N, C-alpha and C positions, 0 to 999 in steps of 0.2 A: 501339305497336309500331314506332316510328320509330327507336329506338336499338338498338344491338347488345346493350347490357346487357339490355334487355327481351326481345329475341329469344333470347339465350342462357338467360336465366332461364326463359322459357316452354318452350324446347326441353328444358332439363334436367328441369323439373317434369313435362312430358308424358311424356318418355321414361322417367323413373323410375317414374311412376305407371302407365303402360301396361305396363311390364315387371313391376311387382308385380301388376297385374291379371291378366296372363297366368299368372303363377305361382299366383295364387289359383284361377284357372279350372282349371289343371292339377291343383292340390291338391284341388279339389272333385271332379274326375272320379276321381282315384286314391283319395281317401278314401271316396267313395260306393261304388266298386267293391270296396274292401277290406271295408267294412261289410256289403255285400250278400253277399260271399263268406263272411263270418262267419255270416250267416243260413243260407246253404246248408250250411255245416258243422254248424250246429245242427239243421237238418232231417234231415241224414244221421244225426246222433247219436240223434235221437228215433226214427228208423226202426229203428236198431240196438236201441234199448231195446224197441220194440214187438215186433221179431222175437224178441228173447230171451224176452219174456213169452209169446209164442205157443208157443214150444217146437218140437220137431222133428215132433210129431204133429198139427200144426194142420190138415193136410189132412183128417183124419178127425173133426175136431171139429164140433159143431153150431154154429149161429150164436150160440145163447145161451152156449155154452161159450167161444167166442172173445170174446164180449162181456165175460164175467166175467174172462177172463185179462188183457185189455188196458184194461178200464175204469178200473181203479185207477191204472195208470201215466199214462193220459191225463188223469185227474182231477187228479193231482198237478201236471201240466204244463199245465193248462188256461189259465193266464195267458199262456203263451208259445207254445203249439202248438195248431193246429186240425187234426183228423185225420178222414179218410174212409177206410174199408176196404171194398172191393167184391169180392164173390164172383162170379167169372165164370160159375159153373155155375148157382147159384140166384138170382143177381142181387140177393142181399141186401146191404144196406149197413150199415156201422157208422158212427155219428156220434159225435164227441166232444161232451160235454155243452155246450160253449161255442158250438157251431154251431147249436143249436136246430133240429136235423134239416134243416139246409140243406146242399146239396151244393156243395163247392168246384168252381167252373167248371173245365172241362178245355179246354186249348188244343191242338188236334190237331197232332201232329208235334213237340211240345216237351215235355220232361220237367222243365225248370226255367224258371219264368216268373213274371211278376207278374200278379196278377188282383185283382178286387175282389168282395167278398161283401157283400150287403145287411145292414145293421145290425152288421156286423163291421168292415168297412173294407178297406184294401188289404193284401194278403198276398204274401209271397214263398213260392212253392209249389214243391215237389219231388215228383215221382212216382217210386215204386219198385215193382218187380214181384217178387212171390212166386209160387210154383207155384199157379196157380188164383186168385190174389188180386192186386188192384192197391191199393197203399197210397199215399194222397195226404196229405202233411204240409205245412202252411202256417204261416208265422210272420209276425206283424204287421210292416208296414213303417213304421208311424206313428212309433216312436222314432227310426228312422233319418232320416225326413223332418224331424222336429223338430230333430235334431242338425244336419242339413244347413242348415236355416233359420238356426239359431244361427251356423253357420259363415259363411253368406252375410252376416248382419248384422255379425258381427265383421270380416269381410273388407271390407265397405263402410266401416265406421268406420275401419279401418286405412288404406284407400285415401284417405279424406278427410284423415286425419292425415298420410299420406305426401305428398299433394298440397301441403298447407300447409307441411310441413317441407321438401319439395324446392324450393318457391318461395323460402323463406328461405335454404336452402343454396345454391340456384342464384344468388340475388341476391348472396350473399357471394362465391361463387366467381367470378361475372362481374366483381365489383369487383376482386378480386385479379388475375384474368386480364387485365383491361383497364387495370390501373394503368400498365403500360408504354405503352399507346396514349395514355392521358391525359397522361402525361409528354411523349410525342412531340408531341402536339397543343399542349400549353401552351408547350413550348419553341419549336416552329415558329411559333406565333403571336407570340412575343416577338421573333423574328428578323426585323428589318426592314432597310430601307436604312441606317438609322443604328445598327444593332446586328447586324452581319453576323458578328461574331467568336464569338458564342455557339453552342454545339453541343449536340446531343441527347445526354444521358448514356446510354451503352450498356453493359449488363452483359457480363461476360466469358463469354458462353455462345454457342452456335451454334444458335439457333432462328430461326423466321421473323420474329418481332418484332425480335430483335436485328439480323438481316440488314437489315430495313427501316430501322432506326435508322442503321446504317452507310451504307446507300445514300443516305438523306437527308442525312447529314453530308457525304458526298462531293459531293452536289449543292450544298449550301450552300458548300462549299469553292470550287467552280467559280463560283458566283454572287459570292462575295466577291472572287475574283480579277477577275472581269469588272467589278464595280462599282468596284473600286479602279483598274482600268485606265481606265475611263471618267472617273472623277473626276480622275485624274492627267492624262489628256489634256485635260480642260476647264481644269484649273488651268494646265497648261503652255502650252496654246494661248492662254489669256487673257493669261498673263504675257508670252509671246513677241510677241503682237500689240500690246502697249502701246507698245513702242519704235517700230516702223514707223508706227503711227498718229500718234504724237507728232511724228515727223519729217515726215510728210505734212502735218500741221496747221501746223507751223512754216513749211514751204515755201509753203503756200497763204497764210498770213498775211503772209509776206514779199512775195509778189506783190501783195497788196492794198496793203501799205504803200508799195511802190515807186511806185504810181500809173501804171504803164505799161500797164495793161489797159484795153481799151475798156469803156464802160459796160455793154454787154450781157454782156461776159465777167466783169465784177465781180459782176453779179447771179448768174451761174452759180457763181462762186467762193464767194460768200456761202452759197448753197445747199449747196455741197460742204462748207464748214466746218461748217454745221449738221448735216449727215449724219455727218461725222467725229466731232463731239461726241456725237451720239446713239450711234454705234458705240462710242465710248470708254465711255459709261455702261453699255452692254450688257456690254462686256468686264469692267468693274469689278464689275458685279452678278454675272456668272457666276463671277468669281474669288472673290467673297465667299461665294456659295452653295456652291462647292466646298470652301472652307475651313470653312464652317459645318457641312456634312454630315460632314466628316472630324473635327469637333470640335477644330479647330486654332485656334479663335479664343478667346482668354482673355476671360472676362467676370466682372465683379464686381458683384453685386447688393447692395443695401442695404435693410434693413428700416426703413421710414419711413412717416410719415403721407402718403398721396398727395394730400391736399387742396391744399397749397401748389403742388405740381406741376400739378395739374389747373386751378387758378385761373390760373396763368401760361399754360397751354395754351389756356384758354378765350378769353383776349384775342386771341391770334393766330388762333384758329379763327373768331371773330366777324368779324375783318377779312377773312379769306379768303371767308367766306360772303357778307358785304356786297358784296364786289367782284363776285360773280356774281349779285347781286340775290336772295339766298337768306338764310335765317335759321339760326342755330346755337343750339340749346338744350342745357342741361346739367342733369342731375339726379344728385345724389350721396346715396345712401341708406346709413346706418349709419356706424359709426366702427371703425377698425382700423388695423393696420400691414401694409403689403404689401412684398414683396421684389421690387425691380426696379432696372434701370439707367436713369437718367433720360434719357440721350442716346438709347439704343436705343428706349425706350418712346415718346419723342417722335417718333422717325422712324416707328414703327409707327402711332401715332395720326394723324400727318399723312398717311400713305399711305391709311389707311382713310377719313379725312375727305375727301381729294381724290377718291377713287372715289365716295363718297357724294354729294358736291356735283355731280360730273359726271353722276351718274345721276338726280338730283332735278330736277324741273321748276322753272321760275322762280317765286319766291315761296314755295316749299315750305321746310320746316324739316328740318334734320338734327339728330338727338338723340343726345347722348352720355350714357349711363346707367351708373353704377357702383354696386355694392353688395357687401357682405361676406356670404359664405355659408359658415359654418364656417371651415375652414382655407384657403379660396380667396377671392380678390378677383376679382369678375366685372365685366368692362367690355364694353359693347356699343355699337356705332355703327349707328343706325337711319336709313335714308333713306326717301323716299316715291316712289322711282322704280318702274320696271316690274317689278323683282325678277328672280329666276332660278328655273327649275324645279329640283326636287331633284337630278337627275343633274348639272346644271351647278354647283349649290352644292357638291357633293362634289369637283368638279375645279377649282374657281376658285383654289385655293392651289397649283396645280401650275405648273411652269415654262412660259412662253410661252402660257398659256391666256388668251385674250381672246374675249369673246362678242359684240363688235360693238355693245354698247349703253352704252359707257362715255364716249362723247363726245369723248375725247382719242385721236385717231388716232396720236399720236406716242408712245404708251406702248410699253414693251418687253415687257410681259407677264411681268415678273419681280418686280414690286413686291410682290404678295401672297405669292409664294414666299419672298421675303426676310423679309416680316413673320412668316411661319410659322417660319422658321429662328430669327429673333430671339426670338420668344416661347418656342420650345422650348429655346433656350439659357438662357433665364431660368427654366426649370423649369416652364413652363406649356404650354397647348395652345390652339389656335385653330380655330374652325369658323364656319360660316354657317348661318343659318336664315331662314325667311320672316319678314317684318316683322309687326307687330301687325295682325290682321285679314287676313293673307295679302297685305298691301300693302307693296311695297318689299322691301328686303333688310336683314338684321340680321347684322352681323359681330361675333362674340363671341370674346373670349379670357379665360382665367382664369390667374391667377398665385398662387403661394403667399402665404398671409397668416396673421395671428394676430389674435385679439381684442385690443383696445387694452390691457386690464388685463394679460393674459399677456405681451404684447410689452414693456410697460413694465417688468415684473418680470424678464423673462428677458434682455432686450437693451436697456438704457437708451440712448436716443439713436440706436438702430440700429447702433451699432458692434459689438455682440455678434454680429450675424448676418453682418456683412461678411466676417469671417474664415471663418465656417462655410460661406458660399456659395461662396467662392472655391475651396475644396478639392474639392467634388464636381464643380464645373464643369471644373476641370483634369483630374479623373479621366475625364470624358467624352472 
């Protein structure tokens, strides 16, 4: 019951079933009253028949004469009617043969009522008054009770069928009614910082769901404007800062070259130049991120065997690891062709390797593992450092995020954000998980790939995909 679809289905099924049950109850009451009213009319007709057979001189007849006049008619109707006739003067009684000389019970103050007679069953009784006589006529209620039981059984079967049918109909109706909601949800989920131009399709109607879609589109319009302004500001600020920073650096270097500064001032100037260089790197990285998020950076990927590239990278990685008294291991599982840009992928791997080496203790090993899984090439960089909790692993690829355990205090906090942008521009995605045995950190990215046989048949030498990759990248 956590979804609106289930709630709507249950509500529809219950409301339809309860409504039908109320109609069946009302039908039960009406049908029973009409059938019993029919019995009352039958009793009245039987009384008229008895009165006709008695004749107008019944007051002067003996009990035996009365018995002879009405015995025949009551005998004919003995299956349907039970009759008592009571003479108020002599207190003699007439019994229909089917009563076996039993008296139909009297209910004081009522002339039409239900009663029960031993060995006969429940009767619908009507009392009629003649001069000097009381006539009691009863009709069995058993057929009506049987009919009402059948009515109840049929009603319960129909209610069960109605419940099942209403659940199916309610499920179908809820799917139809919630289709615009699912469209809104799916579209809103696709709209991210790199895809702010998409909008929710809204039908040309004026209902609550269409109004919600229009309201969300207006909100996305405002978000797109705000994001574009922020990106434009970051790009413009980064671009405008480059010139004054370059001039400051040139002036500082000129002072150092002239040799007119005192030794202590030269040390300060060297620190200043170092900070200016760091600021220049931050400006360049911010400018790159702004252009990457705006998809303004052209990229050309090539479908190729990654083994030669990885072998060349392993040599450099081993040198970097040995320089820090650590080891670099490399495992390559499977064969295939991956689509990537060598220069950009090398920068991503160097960034991930640097972070892994900084986080690993002395003597520990950093492992680069690659494998082909279907249409993706999976690359992971595993270290044996302290690792990160799940909430920090989700944020580590954001801008200026540093968690204080990376060893290099001179970092800008933009390297992993740049790695994410590069991987996404190459058509892949990147994330981080805990290392094997929950020890260390594992940075993982995946890029489009093809099995070796398919790649050789469809794009010999990788040239076939180069043109194919360039077009969708430009479309972004």
